[in-house]
A tleap script that builds the chain and sets N, CA, C and O, in Angstrom:
source leaprc.protein.ff14SB
mol = sequence {
  NMET SER GLU PRO THR GLU ALA SER LYS HIE
  PRO ARG GLY ARG GLU GLY MET GLU SER LEU
  VAL THR GLU MET MET GLN LEU ILE ASP ALA
  ARG ALA ASP ASP PRO ARG LEU GLN TRP SER
  PRO ASP ARG MET THR VAL ARG VAL LEU TYR
  SER LYS LEU VAL LEU THR HIE GLN PRO MET
  THR ASP GLY GLN GLY ARG ARG ALA ARG PHE
  ALA ASP THR TRP LEU ALA ALA MET ALA GLU
  HIE GLY TRP GLN PRO ALA GLY SER PRO GLY
  LEU PHE THR ARG ALA VAL PRO PRO ALA CASN
}
set mol.1.N position { -13.651 -1.653 -8.707 }
set mol.1.CA position { -12.753 -1.454 -7.628 }
set mol.1.C position { -11.223 -1.501 -8.118 }
set mol.1.O position { -10.877 -2.362 -8.928 }
set mol.2.N position { -10.428 -0.676 -7.674 }
set mol.2.CA position { -9.031 -0.680 -8.199 }
set mol.2.C position { -8.112 -1.730 -7.614 }
set mol.2.O position { -8.344 -2.264 -6.529 }
set mol.3.N position { -7.046 -2.013 -8.376 }
set mol.3.CA position { -6.077 -2.935 -7.793 }
set mol.3.C position { -5.341 -2.267 -6.631 }
set mol.3.O position { -5.198 -1.045 -6.599 }
set mol.4.N position { -4.880 -3.069 -5.689 }
set mol.4.CA position { -4.091 -2.465 -4.507 }
set mol.4.C position { -2.726 -2.110 -5.075 }
set mol.4.O position { -2.113 -2.852 -5.842 }
set mol.5.N position { -2.299 -0.955 -4.660 }
set mol.5.CA position { -0.920 -0.493 -5.015 }
set mol.5.C position { 0.071 -1.320 -4.223 }
set mol.5.O position { -0.304 -2.026 -3.288 }
set mol.6.N position { 1.428 -1.223 -4.628 }
set mol.6.CA position { 2.409 -1.873 -3.959 }
set mol.6.C position { 2.477 -1.477 -2.432 }
set mol.6.O position { 2.617 -2.294 -1.522 }
set mol.7.N position { 2.360 -0.125 -2.278 }
set mol.7.CA position { 2.412 0.449 -0.858 }
set mol.7.C position { 1.250 -0.059 0.004 }
set mol.7.O position { 1.384 -0.240 1.215 }
set mol.8.N position { 0.066 -0.292 -0.680 }
set mol.8.CA position { -1.098 -0.670 0.199 }
set mol.8.C position { -1.101 -2.326 0.396 }
set mol.8.O position { -1.984 -2.822 1.095 }
set mol.9.N position { -0.253 -3.037 -0.135 }
set mol.9.CA position { -0.172 -4.472 0.030 }
set mol.9.C position { 0.201 -4.824 1.389 }
set mol.9.O position { -0.221 -5.860 1.902 }
set mol.10.N position { 1.026 -3.957 2.047 }
set mol.10.CA position { 1.834 -4.207 3.246 }
set mol.10.C position { 1.344 -3.252 4.366 }
set mol.10.O position { 1.335 -2.035 4.180 }
set mol.11.N position { 0.959 -3.783 5.470 }
set mol.11.CA position { 0.653 -2.962 6.659 }
set mol.11.C position { 1.995 -2.302 7.139 }
set mol.11.O position { 3.090 -2.771 6.828 }
set mol.12.N position { 1.841 -1.202 7.903 }
set mol.12.CA position { 3.053 -0.471 8.366 }
set mol.12.C position { 3.760 -1.099 9.516 }
set mol.12.O position { 3.185 -1.969 10.169 }
set mol.13.N position { 4.867 -0.749 9.782 }
set mol.13.CA position { 5.619 -1.228 11.015 }
set mol.13.C position { 6.309 -2.620 10.662 }
set mol.13.O position { 6.415 -3.077 9.524 }
set mol.14.N position { 6.751 -3.203 11.817 }
set mol.14.CA position { 7.415 -4.432 11.712 }
set mol.14.C position { 6.663 -5.487 10.892 }
set mol.14.O position { 7.250 -6.191 10.071 }
set mol.15.N position { 5.292 -5.580 11.146 }
set mol.15.CA position { 4.546 -6.542 10.346 }
set mol.15.C position { 4.650 -6.332 8.909 }
set mol.15.O position { 4.869 -7.273 8.146 }
set mol.16.N position { 4.498 -5.117 8.507 }
set mol.16.CA position { 4.541 -4.785 7.181 }
set mol.16.C position { 6.012 -5.037 6.531 }
set mol.16.O position { 6.166 -5.495 5.399 }
set mol.17.N position { 7.031 -4.687 7.376 }
set mol.17.CA position { 8.339 -5.035 6.844 }
set mol.17.C position { 8.481 -6.590 6.714 }
set mol.17.O position { 9.023 -7.065 5.716 }
set mol.18.N position { 8.072 -7.259 7.560 }
set mol.18.CA position { 8.214 -8.664 7.523 }
set mol.18.C position { 7.278 -9.361 6.402 }
set mol.18.O position { 7.629 -10.420 5.882 }
set mol.19.N position { 6.124 -8.742 6.073 }
set mol.19.CA position { 5.459 -9.253 5.001 }
set mol.19.C position { 6.024 -8.941 3.570 }
set mol.19.O position { 5.892 -9.693 2.604 }
set mol.20.N position { 6.687 -7.701 3.563 }
set mol.20.CA position { 7.445 -7.296 2.363 }
set mol.20.C position { 8.617 -8.319 2.076 }
set mol.20.O position { 8.773 -8.908 1.006 }
set mol.21.N position { 9.424 -8.440 3.207 }
set mol.21.CA position { 10.533 -9.430 3.122 }
set mol.21.C position { 10.035 -10.796 2.636 }
set mol.21.O position { 10.641 -11.341 1.714 }
set mol.22.N position { 8.951 -11.393 3.206 }
set mol.22.CA position { 8.462 -12.589 2.797 }
set mol.22.C position { 8.066 -12.643 1.388 }
set mol.22.O position { 8.335 -13.615 0.682 }
set mol.23.N position { 7.388 -11.543 0.940 }
set mol.23.CA position { 7.029 -11.576 -0.453 }
set mol.23.C position { 8.203 -11.598 -1.411 }
set mol.23.O position { 8.216 -12.347 -2.387 }
set mol.24.N position { 9.193 -10.760 -1.116 }
set mol.24.CA position { 10.430 -10.782 -1.942 }
set mol.24.C position { 11.122 -11.958 -1.925 }
set mol.24.O position { 11.610 -12.397 -2.966 }
set mol.25.N position { 11.249 -12.629 -0.695 }
set mol.25.CA position { 11.905 -13.976 -0.585 }
set mol.25.C position { 11.304 -15.047 -1.485 }
set mol.25.O position { 11.993 -15.861 -2.100 }
set mol.26.N position { 9.920 -14.991 -1.523 }
set mol.26.CA position { 9.279 -15.896 -2.260 }
set mol.26.C position { 9.468 -15.740 -3.705 }
set mol.26.O position { 9.589 -16.748 -4.402 }
set mol.27.N position { 9.507 -14.470 -4.258 }
set mol.27.CA position { 9.930 -14.238 -5.629 }
set mol.27.C position { 11.286 -14.665 -5.871 }
set mol.27.O position { 11.516 -15.324 -6.885 }
set mol.28.N position { 12.230 -14.369 -5.054 }
set mol.28.CA position { 13.564 -14.775 -5.293 }
set mol.28.C position { 13.758 -16.190 -5.290 }
set mol.28.O position { 14.459 -16.668 -6.182 }
set mol.29.N position { 13.219 -16.978 -4.375 }
set mol.29.CA position { 13.334 -18.387 -4.268 }
set mol.29.C position { 12.652 -18.965 -5.545 }
set mol.29.O position { 13.098 -20.007 -6.025 }
set mol.30.N position { 11.688 -18.392 -6.061 }
set mol.30.CA position { 10.990 -18.864 -7.290 }
set mol.30.C position { 11.789 -18.378 -8.512 }
set mol.30.O position { 11.474 -18.828 -9.614 }
set mol.31.N position { 12.760 -17.528 -8.410 }
set mol.31.CA position { 13.543 -17.036 -9.588 }
set mol.31.C position { 12.590 -16.233 -10.514 }
set mol.31.O position { 12.779 -16.185 -11.729 }
set mol.32.N position { 11.554 -15.601 -9.894 }
set mol.32.CA position { 10.528 -15.008 -10.625 }
set mol.32.C position { 11.023 -13.637 -11.256 }
set mol.32.O position { 11.931 -12.983 -10.743 }
set mol.33.N position { 10.379 -13.270 -12.363 }
set mol.33.CA position { 10.562 -12.038 -12.931 }
set mol.33.C position { 9.792 -11.002 -12.217 }
set mol.33.O position { 8.599 -11.238 -12.024 }
set mol.34.N position { 10.316 -9.833 -11.774 }
set mol.34.CA position { 9.586 -8.759 -10.975 }
set mol.34.C position { 10.294 -7.527 -11.299 }
set mol.34.O position { 11.510 -7.555 -11.488 }
set mol.35.N position { 9.605 -6.423 -11.379 }
set mol.35.CA position { 10.399 -5.144 -11.671 }
set mol.35.C position { 11.373 -4.752 -10.522 }
set mol.35.O position { 12.279 -3.942 -10.715 }
set mol.36.N position { 11.186 -5.278 -9.468 }
set mol.36.CA position { 12.077 -4.982 -8.291 }
set mol.36.C position { 13.428 -5.766 -8.279 }
set mol.36.O position { 14.349 -5.500 -7.508 }
set mol.37.N position { 13.450 -6.803 -9.254 }
set mol.37.CA position { 14.611 -7.697 -9.261 }
set mol.37.C position { 15.261 -7.640 -10.632 }
set mol.37.O position { 14.572 -7.516 -11.644 }
set mol.38.N position { 16.497 -7.724 -10.668 }
set mol.38.CA position { 17.310 -7.852 -11.850 }
set mol.38.C position { 18.163 -9.125 -11.703 }
set mol.38.O position { 18.983 -9.227 -10.791 }
set mol.39.N position { 17.955 -10.121 -12.639 }
set mol.39.CA position { 18.542 -11.468 -12.561 }
set mol.39.C position { 19.801 -11.418 -13.587 }
set mol.39.O position { 19.839 -10.718 -14.599 }
set mol.40.N position { 20.763 -12.244 -13.162 }
set mol.40.CA position { 21.979 -12.617 -14.083 }
set mol.40.C position { 21.238 -13.701 -15.112 }
set mol.40.O position { 20.152 -14.206 -14.827 }
set mol.41.N position { 21.858 -13.954 -16.170 }
set mol.41.CA position { 21.287 -14.931 -17.035 }
set mol.41.C position { 21.126 -16.327 -16.530 }
set mol.41.O position { 20.227 -17.069 -16.925 }
set mol.42.N position { 22.091 -16.685 -15.580 }
set mol.42.CA position { 21.909 -18.086 -14.924 }
set mol.42.C position { 21.072 -18.132 -13.750 }
set mol.42.O position { 20.898 -19.187 -13.141 }
set mol.43.N position { 20.474 -16.891 -13.357 }
set mol.43.CA position { 19.591 -16.668 -12.169 }
set mol.43.C position { 20.330 -17.097 -10.800 }
set mol.43.O position { 19.693 -17.570 -9.859 }
set mol.44.N position { 21.689 -16.900 -10.765 }
set mol.44.CA position { 22.438 -17.329 -9.592 }
set mol.44.C position { 22.919 -15.978 -8.975 }
set mol.44.O position { 23.534 -15.989 -7.908 }
set mol.45.N position { 22.661 -14.882 -9.594 }
set mol.45.CA position { 22.883 -13.570 -8.959 }
set mol.45.C position { 21.712 -12.730 -9.182 }
set mol.45.O position { 21.148 -12.769 -10.276 }
set mol.46.N position { 21.268 -11.923 -8.183 }
set mol.46.CA position { 20.126 -11.089 -8.253 }
set mol.46.C position { 20.428 -9.649 -7.697 }
set mol.46.O position { 21.065 -9.542 -6.649 }
set mol.47.N position { 20.047 -8.693 -8.281 }
set mol.47.CA position { 20.186 -7.282 -7.848 }
set mol.47.C position { 18.707 -6.875 -7.421 }
set mol.47.O position { 17.786 -6.838 -8.238 }
set mol.48.N position { 18.567 -6.591 -6.154 }
set mol.48.CA position { 17.484 -6.160 -5.540 }
set mol.48.C position { 17.372 -4.518 -5.655 }
set mol.48.O position { 18.161 -3.815 -5.024 }
set mol.49.N position { 16.431 -3.991 -6.427 }
set mol.49.CA position { 16.273 -2.631 -6.668 }
set mol.49.C position { 15.610 -2.069 -5.523 }
set mol.49.O position { 14.383 -2.039 -5.423 }
set mol.50.N position { 16.508 -1.567 -4.550 }
set mol.50.CA position { 15.884 -0.976 -3.235 }
set mol.50.C position { 15.033 0.258 -3.509 }
set mol.50.O position { 14.141 0.548 -2.713 }
set mol.51.N position { 15.262 1.006 -4.599 }
set mol.51.CA position { 14.552 2.141 -4.748 }
set mol.51.C position { 13.107 1.808 -5.126 }
set mol.51.O position { 12.187 2.562 -4.810 }
set mol.52.N position { 12.920 0.696 -5.790 }
set mol.52.CA position { 11.575 0.278 -6.014 }
set mol.52.C position { 10.933 -0.627 -4.997 }
set mol.52.O position { 9.734 -0.903 -5.040 }
set mol.53.N position { 11.760 -1.080 -4.084 }
set mol.53.CA position { 11.268 -2.005 -3.046 }
set mol.53.C position { 10.897 -1.208 -1.859 }
set mol.53.O position { 9.780 -1.375 -1.369 }
set mol.54.N position { 11.739 -0.344 -1.338 }
set mol.54.CA position { 11.439 0.401 -0.175 }
set mol.54.C position { 10.805 1.718 -0.321 }
set mol.54.O position { 9.992 2.131 0.505 }
set mol.55.N position { 11.169 2.396 -1.373 }
set mol.55.CA position { 10.798 3.795 -1.455 }
set mol.55.C position { 9.253 3.895 -1.900 }
set mol.55.O position { 8.665 4.974 -1.829 }
set mol.56.N position { 8.643 2.767 -2.345 }
set mol.56.CA position { 7.282 2.789 -2.756 }
set mol.56.C position { 6.500 2.712 -1.522 }
set mol.56.O position { 5.278 2.798 -1.645 }
set mol.57.N position { 6.992 2.565 -0.365 }
set mol.57.CA position { 6.205 2.363 0.815 }
set mol.57.C position { 6.382 3.572 1.797 }
set mol.57.O position { 7.402 4.256 1.715 }
set mol.58.N position { 5.533 3.816 2.608 }
set mol.58.CA position { 5.711 4.841 3.627 }
set mol.58.C position { 6.772 4.323 4.665 }
set mol.58.O position { 6.852 3.120 4.912 }
set mol.59.N position { 7.574 5.237 5.261 }
set mol.59.CA position { 8.545 4.653 6.186 }
set mol.59.C position { 7.878 3.758 7.276 }
set mol.59.O position { 6.874 4.041 7.929 }
set mol.60.N position { 8.594 2.677 7.341 }
set mol.60.CA position { 7.977 1.587 8.401 }
set mol.60.C position { 8.560 1.942 9.780 }
set mol.60.O position { 9.760 2.167 9.938 }
set mol.61.N position { 7.664 1.981 10.755 }
set mol.61.CA position { 8.106 2.157 12.129 }
set mol.61.C position { 7.753 1.058 13.056 }
set mol.61.O position { 6.778 0.342 12.831 }
set mol.62.N position { 8.561 0.892 14.157 }
set mol.62.CA position { 8.242 -0.135 15.084 }
set mol.62.C position { 7.272 0.353 16.124 }
set mol.62.O position { 6.700 1.434 15.988 }
set mol.63.N position { 7.075 -0.447 17.181 }
set mol.63.CA position { 6.116 0.007 18.253 }
set mol.63.C position { 6.522 1.204 18.907 }
set mol.63.O position { 5.631 1.871 19.434 }
set mol.64.N position { 7.733 1.616 18.974 }
set mol.64.CA position { 8.125 2.870 19.701 }
set mol.64.C position { 8.197 4.008 18.769 }
set mol.64.O position { 8.615 5.094 19.172 }
set mol.65.N position { 7.781 3.817 17.427 }
set mol.65.CA position { 7.829 4.954 16.497 }
set mol.65.C position { 9.150 5.128 15.815 }
set mol.65.O position { 9.337 6.052 15.023 }
set mol.66.N position { 9.977 4.332 16.090 }
set mol.66.CA position { 11.355 4.275 15.293 }
set mol.66.C position { 11.180 3.612 14.032 }
set mol.66.O position { 10.311 2.757 13.864 }
set mol.67.N position { 12.087 4.032 13.024 }
set mol.67.CA position { 12.160 3.217 11.879 }
set mol.67.C position { 12.566 1.814 12.125 }
set mol.67.O position { 13.513 1.507 12.849 }
set mol.68.N position { 11.733 0.889 11.428 }
set mol.68.CA position { 12.149 -0.537 11.618 }
set mol.68.C position { 13.392 -0.783 10.859 }
set mol.68.O position { 13.665 -0.087 9.881 }
set mol.69.N position { 14.184 -1.775 11.276 }
set mol.69.CA position { 15.529 -1.995 10.676 }
set mol.69.C position { 15.357 -2.983 9.490 }
set mol.69.O position { 15.554 -4.194 9.595 }
set mol.70.N position { 14.996 -2.395 8.426 }
set mol.70.CA position { 14.808 -3.235 7.195 }
set mol.70.C position { 16.029 -3.934 6.793 }
set mol.70.O position { 15.984 -5.105 6.417 }
set mol.71.N position { 17.120 -3.264 6.855 }
set mol.71.CA position { 18.347 -3.896 6.339 }
set mol.71.C position { 18.731 -5.064 7.230 }
set mol.71.O position { 19.128 -6.089 6.676 }
set mol.72.N position { 18.660 -5.019 8.454 }
set mol.72.CA position { 19.032 -6.207 9.331 }
set mol.72.C position { 18.010 -7.356 9.035 }
set mol.72.O position { 18.462 -8.496 8.936 }
set mol.73.N position { 16.735 -7.153 8.892 }
set mol.73.CA position { 15.789 -8.156 8.561 }
set mol.73.C position { 15.959 -8.721 7.146 }
set mol.73.O position { 15.816 -9.928 6.954 }
set mol.74.N position { 16.253 -7.901 6.182 }
set mol.74.CA position { 16.610 -8.243 4.835 }
set mol.74.C position { 17.819 -9.143 4.758 }
set mol.74.O position { 17.716 -10.227 4.184 }
set mol.75.N position { 18.945 -8.764 5.293 }
set mol.75.CA position { 20.113 -9.501 5.168 }
set mol.75.C position { 20.026 -10.923 5.887 }
set mol.75.O position { 20.627 -11.925 5.498 }
set mol.76.N position { 19.280 -10.863 6.871 }
set mol.76.CA position { 19.156 -12.198 7.613 }
set mol.76.C position { 18.253 -13.144 6.883 }
set mol.76.O position { 18.508 -14.348 6.903 }
set mol.77.N position { 17.222 -12.679 6.245 }
set mol.77.CA position { 16.371 -13.450 5.292 }
set mol.77.C position { 17.108 -14.020 4.194 }
set mol.77.O position { 17.056 -15.219 3.922 }
set mol.78.N position { 17.849 -13.109 3.508 }
set mol.78.CA position { 18.739 -13.614 2.391 }
set mol.78.C position { 19.744 -14.708 2.723 }
set mol.78.O position { 19.956 -15.655 1.965 }
set mol.79.N position { 20.341 -14.536 3.870 }
set mol.79.CA position { 21.381 -15.419 4.397 }
set mol.79.C position { 20.685 -16.818 4.702 }
set mol.79.O position { 21.222 -17.883 4.399 }
set mol.80.N position { 19.481 -16.729 5.309 }
set mol.80.CA position { 18.741 -17.869 5.740 }
set mol.80.C position { 18.375 -18.752 4.403 }
set mol.80.O position { 18.274 -19.979 4.402 }
set mol.81.N position { 18.199 -17.897 3.270 }
set mol.81.CA position { 17.873 -18.698 2.027 }
set mol.81.C position { 18.992 -18.945 1.198 }
set mol.81.O position { 18.813 -19.331 0.043 }
set mol.82.N position { 20.187 -18.756 1.679 }
set mol.82.CA position { 21.427 -19.160 0.910 }
set mol.82.C position { 21.971 -18.054 0.080 }
set mol.82.O position { 22.828 -18.293 -0.770 }
set mol.83.N position { 21.547 -16.939 0.270 }
set mol.83.CA position { 22.082 -15.744 -0.666 }
set mol.83.C position { 23.120 -14.958 0.104 }
set mol.83.O position { 22.925 -14.699 1.291 }
set mol.84.N position { 24.175 -14.583 -0.501 }
set mol.84.CA position { 25.156 -13.846 0.102 }
set mol.84.C position { 25.423 -12.482 -0.623 }
set mol.84.O position { 25.244 -12.387 -1.837 }
set mol.85.N position { 25.858 -11.418 0.146 }
set mol.85.CA position { 26.063 -10.177 -0.522 }
set mol.85.C position { 27.213 -10.361 -1.460 }
set mol.85.O position { 28.127 -11.121 -1.140 }
set mol.86.N position { 27.231 -9.678 -2.666 }
set mol.86.CA position { 28.193 -9.856 -3.721 }
set mol.86.C position { 28.753 -8.557 -4.172 }
set mol.86.O position { 28.885 -8.279 -5.364 }
set mol.87.N position { 29.094 -7.729 -3.148 }
set mol.87.CA position { 29.831 -6.538 -3.430 }
set mol.87.C position { 28.876 -5.277 -3.299 }
set mol.87.O position { 28.625 -4.813 -2.187 }
set mol.88.N position { 28.357 -4.743 -4.447 }
set mol.88.CA position { 27.583 -3.502 -4.325 }
set mol.88.C position { 26.246 -3.754 -3.547 }
set mol.88.O position { 25.805 -4.890 -3.373 }
set mol.89.N position { 25.692 -2.729 -3.135 }
set mol.89.CA position { 24.350 -2.836 -2.324 }
set mol.89.C position { 23.383 -3.493 -3.163 }
set mol.89.O position { 23.265 -3.164 -4.343 }
set mol.90.N position { 22.738 -4.329 -2.681 }
set mol.90.CA position { 21.501 -4.956 -3.380 }
set mol.90.C position { 21.800 -6.111 -4.221 }
set mol.90.O position { 20.902 -6.792 -4.716 }
set mol.91.N position { 23.128 -6.363 -4.407 }
set mol.91.CA position { 23.613 -7.553 -5.201 }
set mol.91.C position { 23.833 -8.720 -4.449 }
set mol.91.O position { 24.628 -8.628 -3.514 }
set mol.92.N position { 23.258 -9.860 -4.682 }
set mol.92.CA position { 23.458 -11.133 -3.968 }
set mol.92.C position { 23.655 -12.340 -4.858 }
set mol.92.O position { 23.038 -12.457 -5.917 }
set mol.93.N position { 24.486 -13.200 -4.436 }
set mol.93.CA position { 24.767 -14.418 -5.229 }
set mol.93.C position { 24.412 -15.602 -4.405 }
set mol.93.O position { 24.303 -15.570 -3.179 }
set mol.94.N position { 24.235 -16.673 -5.172 }
set mol.94.CA position { 24.082 -17.901 -4.516 }
set mol.94.C position { 25.075 -18.909 -5.101 }
set mol.94.O position { 25.143 -19.189 -6.297 }
set mol.95.N position { 25.815 -19.408 -4.159 }
set mol.95.CA position { 26.988 -20.274 -4.590 }
set mol.95.C position { 26.600 -21.683 -5.060 }
set mol.95.O position { 27.308 -22.276 -5.875 }
set mol.96.N position { 25.514 -22.209 -4.569 }
set mol.96.CA position { 25.019 -23.516 -4.858 }
set mol.96.C position { 23.599 -23.375 -5.389 }
set mol.96.O position { 22.763 -22.706 -4.782 }
set mol.97.N position { 23.337 -24.004 -6.515 }
set mol.97.CA position { 21.883 -23.994 -7.072 }
set mol.97.C position { 20.890 -24.621 -5.992 }
set mol.97.O position { 21.252 -25.526 -5.239 }
set mol.98.N position { 19.771 -24.138 -5.979 }
set mol.98.CA position { 18.730 -24.704 -5.044 }
set mol.98.C position { 18.380 -26.195 -5.396 }
set mol.98.O position { 18.360 -26.519 -6.584 }
set mol.99.N position { 18.141 -26.991 -4.548 }
set mol.99.CA position { 17.740 -28.386 -4.725 }
set mol.99.C position { 16.309 -28.332 -5.329 }
set mol.99.O position { 15.462 -27.572 -4.859 }
set mol.100.N position { 16.077 -29.088 -6.292 }
set mol.100.CA position { 14.720 -29.199 -6.922 }
set mol.100.C position { 13.774 -30.265 -6.256 }
set mol.100.O position { 12.636 -30.439 -6.693 }
savepdb mol mol.pdb
quit
């Protein structure tokens, strides 16, 4: 049996979007190496490679068939975890190191 692809790991729609955001936040909180993330040497800045994150999935739709608002959900999750936009799209910084 073959390994699941990135696109098949997440269901479609809002539930799929939320599971993708949750997965990515777990990786970021753990300062994990992942091909969808580029880290600064001190791991206080991360660039999320949206082309590898979103475009590997089919367009996500909500219950009414509209595209789910990934950007709104993503920015809210990053802020909730202490990350702030740092200029260019996909670049986030954390002002204070996480407590161990």
